[in-house]
DOVO-76286 format. One record per residue (C-alpha): residue number from 1; residue in three letters; x, y, z. Coordinates in nm, 4 decimals. Layout:
! residues N
+-----+--------+----------+----------+----------+
: num : residu :        X :        Y :        Z :
+-----+--------+----------+----------+----------+
: NUM :    ALA :        X :        Y :        Z :
...
+-----+--------+----------+----------+----------+
! end
This chain:
! residues 188
+-----+--------+----------+----------+----------+
: num : residu :        X :        Y :        Z :
+-----+--------+----------+----------+----------+
:   1 :    UNK :  -2.8051 :  -0.2532 :   5.6717 :
:   2 :    UNK :  -3.0540 :  -0.3451 :   5.4013 :
:   3 :    UNK :  -3.1166 :  -0.1353 :   5.0957 :
:   4 :    UNK :  -3.4849 :  -0.0330 :   5.1131 :
:   5 :    UNK :  -3.6792 :   0.1883 :   4.8799 :
:   6 :    UNK :  -4.0271 :   0.3275 :   4.9262 :
:   7 :    UNK :  -4.3137 :   0.1504 :   4.7570 :
:   8 :    UNK :  -4.4584 :   0.3494 :   4.4670 :
:   9 :    UNK :  -4.7355 :   0.1097 :   4.3704 :
:  10 :    UNK :  -4.9103 :  -0.2076 :   4.4748 :
:  11 :    UNK :  -4.9624 :  -0.4866 :   4.2225 :
:  12 :    UNK :  -5.2975 :  -0.6668 :   4.2190 :
:  13 :    UNK :  -5.2818 :  -1.0417 :   4.1886 :
:  14 :    UNK :  -5.6319 :  -1.0367 :   4.0457 :
:  15 :    UNK :  -5.9234 :  -1.2722 :   4.0692 :
:  16 :    UNK :  -5.8105 :  -1.4827 :   3.7751 :
:  17 :    UNK :  -5.5387 :  -1.4968 :   3.5111 :
:  18 :    UNK :  -5.7700 :  -1.6531 :   3.2511 :
:  19 :    UNK :  -5.8784 :  -1.3906 :   2.9931 :
:  20 :    UNK :  -6.2117 :  -1.5652 :   2.9280 :
:  21 :    UNK :  -6.2928 :  -1.5759 :   3.2988 :
:  22 :    UNK :  -6.1864 :  -1.2111 :   3.3292 :
:  23 :    UNK :  -6.4363 :  -1.1131 :   3.0605 :
:  24 :    UNK :  -6.7139 :  -1.3094 :   3.2292 :
:  25 :    UNK :  -6.6278 :  -1.1600 :   3.5695 :
:  26 :    UNK :  -6.6215 :  -0.8140 :   3.4127 :
:  27 :    UNK :  -6.9743 :  -0.8560 :   3.2752 :
:  28 :    UNK :  -7.1047 :  -1.0019 :   3.6017 :
:  29 :    UNK :  -6.9507 :  -0.7290 :   3.8196 :
:  30 :    UNK :  -7.0619 :  -0.4580 :   3.5764 :
:  31 :    UNK :  -7.4180 :  -0.5901 :   3.5977 :
:  32 :    UNK :  -7.4068 :  -0.5902 :   3.9789 :
:  33 :    UNK :  -7.2554 :  -0.2394 :   3.9884 :
:  34 :    UNK :  -7.5075 :  -0.0899 :   3.7438 :
:  35 :    UNK :  -7.7955 :  -0.2588 :   3.9294 :
:  36 :    UNK :  -7.6691 :  -0.1134 :   4.2576 :
:  37 :    UNK :  -7.6437 :   0.2345 :   4.1066 :
:  38 :    UNK :  -7.9855 :   0.2221 :   3.9427 :
:  39 :    UNK :  -8.1598 :   0.0821 :   4.2514 :
:  40 :    UNK :  -8.0147 :   0.3473 :   4.4791 :
:  41 :    UNK :  -8.0824 :   0.6244 :   4.2263 :
:  42 :    UNK :  -8.4438 :   0.5099 :   4.2072 :
:  43 :    UNK :  -8.4743 :   0.5347 :   4.5859 :
:  44 :    UNK :  -8.3165 :   0.8819 :   4.5850 :
:  45 :    UNK :  -8.5400 :   1.0139 :   4.3063 :
:  46 :    UNK :  -8.8534 :   0.8673 :   4.4648 :
:  47 :    UNK :  -8.7794 :   1.0176 :   4.8067 :
:  48 :    UNK :  -8.6855 :   1.3532 :   4.6558 :
:  49 :    UNK :  -8.9862 :   1.3862 :   4.4233 :
:  50 :    UNK :  -9.2649 :   1.2662 :   4.6543 :
:  51 :    UNK :  -9.3344 :   1.5218 :   4.9290 :
:  52 :    UNK :  -9.5188 :   1.2577 :   5.1336 :
:  53 :    UNK :  -9.1862 :   1.0788 :   5.1773 :
:  54 :    UNK :  -9.0104 :   1.3737 :   5.3413 :
:  55 :    UNK :  -9.0170 :   1.2022 :   5.6804 :
:  56 :    UNK :  -8.7173 :   1.1047 :   5.8956 :
:  57 :    UNK :  -8.7304 :   0.7391 :   5.7895 :
:  58 :    UNK :  -8.7151 :   0.8237 :   5.4191 :
:  59 :    UNK :  -8.4546 :   1.0971 :   5.4667 :
:  60 :    UNK :  -8.2380 :   0.8375 :   5.6397 :
:  61 :    UNK :  -8.3049 :   0.5933 :   5.3559 :
:  62 :    UNK :  -8.2081 :   0.8647 :   5.1047 :
:  63 :    UNK :  -7.8831 :   0.9220 :   5.2956 :
:  64 :    UNK :  -7.8142 :   0.5476 :   5.2990 :
:  65 :    UNK :  -7.8653 :   0.5349 :   4.9209 :
:  66 :    UNK :  -7.6168 :   0.8197 :   4.8715 :
:  67 :    UNK :  -7.3667 :   0.6360 :   5.0903 :
:  68 :    UNK :  -7.4206 :   0.3085 :   4.9051 :
:  69 :    UNK :  -7.3660 :   0.4716 :   4.5658 :
:  70 :    UNK :  -7.0461 :   0.6389 :   4.6848 :
:  71 :    UNK :  -6.9261 :   0.3281 :   4.8705 :
:  72 :    UNK :  -6.9727 :   0.0970 :   4.5733 :
:  73 :    UNK :  -6.8091 :   0.3546 :   4.3437 :
:  74 :    UNK :  -6.4857 :   0.3486 :   4.5432 :
:  75 :    UNK :  -6.3671 :   0.0050 :   4.4370 :
:  76 :    UNK :  -6.5983 :  -0.1283 :   4.1646 :
:  77 :    UNK :  -6.4701 :   0.0925 :   3.8778 :
:  78 :    UNK :  -6.1080 :   0.0052 :   3.9631 :
:  79 :    UNK :  -6.1878 :  -0.3661 :   3.9761 :
:  80 :    UNK :  -6.3653 :  -0.3433 :   3.6401 :
:  81 :    UNK :  -6.0734 :  -0.1574 :   3.4818 :
:  82 :    UNK :  -5.8193 :  -0.3999 :   3.6264 :
:  83 :    UNK :  -6.0107 :  -0.7002 :   3.4921 :
:  84 :    UNK :  -5.9593 :  -0.5690 :   3.1384 :
:  85 :    UNK :  -5.6132 :  -0.4110 :   3.1643 :
:  86 :    UNK :  -5.2707 :  -0.5689 :   3.1506 :
:  87 :    UNK :  -5.1180 :  -0.3408 :   3.4125 :
:  88 :    UNK :  -5.2848 :  -0.4428 :   3.7370 :
:  89 :    UNK :  -5.1458 :  -0.1916 :   3.9842 :
:  90 :    UNK :  -5.2462 :   0.1037 :   4.1988 :
:  91 :    UNK :  -5.0165 :   0.3833 :   4.3105 :
:  92 :    UNK :  -4.9344 :   0.4205 :   4.6788 :
:  93 :    UNK :  -5.1188 :   0.7546 :   4.6966 :
:  94 :    UNK :  -5.4138 :   0.6098 :   4.5068 :
:  95 :    UNK :  -5.4290 :   0.3185 :   4.7492 :
:  96 :    UNK :  -5.4207 :   0.5451 :   5.0556 :
:  97 :    UNK :  -5.6876 :   0.7723 :   4.9037 :
:  98 :    UNK :  -5.9069 :   0.4750 :   4.8202 :
:  99 :    UNK :  -5.8669 :   0.3364 :   5.1727 :
: 100 :    UNK :  -5.9505 :   0.6763 :   5.3249 :
: 101 :    UNK :  -6.2792 :   0.6999 :   5.1354 :
: 102 :    UNK :  -6.3523 :   0.3302 :   5.1896 :
: 103 :    UNK :  -6.3288 :   0.3805 :   5.5670 :
: 104 :    UNK :  -6.5076 :   0.7175 :   5.5554 :
: 105 :    UNK :  -6.8093 :   0.5871 :   5.3683 :
: 106 :    UNK :  -6.8072 :   0.2471 :   5.5369 :
: 107 :    UNK :  -6.8018 :   0.4103 :   5.8799 :
: 108 :    UNK :  -7.0721 :   0.6588 :   5.7832 :
: 109 :    UNK :  -7.2769 :   0.3667 :   5.6479 :
: 110 :    UNK :  -7.2555 :   0.1820 :   5.9806 :
: 111 :    UNK :  -7.3419 :   0.4950 :   6.1787 :
: 112 :    UNK :  -7.6341 :   0.5657 :   5.9427 :
: 113 :    UNK :  -7.7689 :   0.2162 :   5.9995 :
: 114 :    UNK :  -7.7443 :   0.2795 :   6.3743 :
: 115 :    UNK :  -7.9371 :   0.6054 :   6.3343 :
: 116 :    UNK :  -8.2012 :   0.4206 :   6.1310 :
: 117 :    UNK :  -8.2318 :   0.1639 :   6.4105 :
: 118 :    UNK :  -8.2755 :   0.4483 :   6.6607 :
: 119 :    UNK :  -8.5443 :   0.6022 :   6.4388 :
: 120 :    UNK :  -8.7394 :   0.2759 :   6.4233 :
: 121 :    UNK :  -8.6944 :   0.2231 :   6.7990 :
: 122 :    UNK :  -8.8439 :   0.5654 :   6.8722 :
: 123 :    UNK :  -9.1290 :   0.5051 :   6.6246 :
: 124 :    UNK :  -9.2184 :   0.1749 :   6.7920 :
: 125 :    UNK :  -9.1574 :   0.2497 :   7.1584 :
: 126 :    UNK :  -9.2762 :   0.6141 :   7.1683 :
: 127 :    UNK :  -9.5181 :   0.6603 :   6.8779 :
: 128 :    UNK :  -9.6931 :   0.9609 :   7.0323 :
: 129 :    UNK :  -9.3654 :   1.1458 :   7.0878 :
: 130 :    UNK :  -9.2037 :   1.0398 :   6.7588 :
: 131 :    UNK :  -9.2669 :   1.3691 :   6.5781 :
: 132 :    UNK :  -9.1024 :   1.5750 :   6.8526 :
: 133 :    UNK :  -8.8143 :   1.3342 :   6.9191 :
: 134 :    UNK :  -8.7240 :   1.2739 :   6.5528 :
: 135 :    UNK :  -8.7787 :   1.6223 :   6.4143 :
: 136 :    UNK :  -8.6360 :   1.7186 :   6.0757 :
: 137 :    UNK :  -8.3578 :   1.9176 :   6.2448 :
: 138 :    UNK :  -8.2622 :   1.6293 :   6.4736 :
: 139 :    UNK :  -8.2718 :   1.3880 :   6.1807 :
: 140 :    UNK :  -8.0382 :   1.6153 :   5.9814 :
: 141 :    UNK :  -7.8071 :   1.6446 :   6.2830 :
: 142 :    UNK :  -7.7953 :   1.2653 :   6.3171 :
: 143 :    UNK :  -7.7146 :   1.2298 :   5.9467 :
: 144 :    UNK :  -7.4335 :   1.4859 :   5.9836 :
: 145 :    UNK :  -7.3104 :   1.3022 :   6.2941 :
: 146 :    UNK :  -7.2980 :   0.9749 :   6.1002 :
: 147 :    UNK :  -7.0812 :   1.1399 :   5.8324 :
: 148 :    UNK :  -6.8615 :   1.2953 :   6.1015 :
: 149 :    UNK :  -6.8293 :   0.9569 :   6.2722 :
: 150 :    UNK :  -6.7200 :   0.8029 :   5.9431 :
: 151 :    UNK :  -6.4656 :   1.0816 :   5.8938 :
: 152 :    UNK :  -6.3180 :   1.0341 :   6.2420 :
: 153 :    UNK :  -6.3066 :   0.6572 :   6.1876 :
: 154 :    UNK :  -6.1271 :   0.7078 :   5.8568 :
: 155 :    UNK :  -5.8725 :   0.9505 :   6.0021 :
: 156 :    UNK :  -5.7935 :   0.7057 :   6.2835 :
: 157 :    UNK :  -5.7513 :   0.4136 :   6.0415 :
: 158 :    UNK :  -5.5298 :   0.6066 :   5.7998 :
: 159 :    UNK :  -5.3188 :   0.7524 :   6.0824 :
: 160 :    UNK :  -5.2562 :   0.3956 :   6.2039 :
: 161 :    UNK :  -5.1757 :   0.2801 :   5.8501 :
: 162 :    UNK :  -4.9325 :   0.5494 :   5.7352 :
: 163 :    UNK :  -4.6531 :   0.4782 :   5.9860 :
: 164 :    UNK :  -4.6321 :   0.1146 :   5.8710 :
: 165 :    UNK :  -4.3115 :   0.0381 :   5.6818 :
: 166 :    UNK :  -4.4187 :  -0.0196 :   5.3222 :
: 167 :    UNK :  -4.0758 :  -0.0895 :   5.1827 :
: 168 :    UNK :  -3.9521 :  -0.2879 :   4.8916 :
: 169 :    UNK :  -3.6366 :  -0.4740 :   4.9845 :
: 170 :    UNK :  -3.3715 :  -0.4761 :   4.7147 :
: 171 :    UNK :  -3.2573 :  -0.8277 :   4.8076 :
: 172 :    UNK :  -3.6090 :  -0.9672 :   4.7690 :
: 173 :    UNK :  -3.6408 :  -0.8105 :   4.4249 :
: 174 :    UNK :  -3.3024 :  -0.9551 :   4.3226 :
: 175 :    UNK :  -3.4064 :  -1.2988 :   4.4534 :
: 176 :    UNK :  -3.7285 :  -1.2814 :   4.2512 :
: 177 :    UNK :  -3.5367 :  -1.1845 :   3.9380 :
: 178 :    UNK :  -3.2877 :  -1.4689 :   3.9901 :
: 179 :    UNK :  -3.5734 :  -1.7139 :   4.0455 :
: 180 :    UNK :  -3.7484 :  -1.5950 :   3.7285 :
: 181 :    UNK :  -3.4255 :  -1.6321 :   3.5254 :
: 182 :    UNK :  -3.3694 :  -1.9816 :   3.6670 :
: 183 :    UNK :  -3.7221 :  -2.0837 :   3.5705 :
: 184 :    UNK :  -3.6808 :  -1.9361 :   3.2251 :
: 185 :    UNK :  -3.3474 :  -2.1162 :   3.1729 :
: 186 :    UNK :  -3.4871 :  -2.4492 :   3.2952 :
: 187 :    UNK :  -3.7781 :  -2.4404 :   3.0502 :
: 188 :    UNK :  -3.5557 :  -2.3852 :   2.7472 :
+-----+--------+----------+----------+----------+
! end
């Protein structure tokens, strides 16, 4: 019988071990993240402030911008922090929470894109019936359904993930320590 303990955290290997490259990656990823936030905020403000844009297509685009802001905010801040910190780890609960929201928003994003495709299909194939088929109420229901679909997807993924045996074997840790000591002794 092996001695197993539950995993409390996961260690990130990182994109690079070079501090100079980490600083450059930090600036590049920060620029991409801020650009993503500002672009999506601009779309949201424009759709909200202009009453002419309160149509199903722009409401769906507004929803997609909200999803994109939330989706990019799940991992980007952690990656940016980890690029600058010495301790590159995430707790088990933090990892599960991050994965839940990653799947929730990713699933809702995919369903929202499908709803947007349906909206454009109706606008092209049935232009005279578009207003009755894609009413504001139906558009809101489809947006809610996309969020619900993402939630169901996330619950399924997490329920499949949690039973997996995330265990840290004591023998493997001892072997790693012995290997590290052997390397340290051989370099002296």
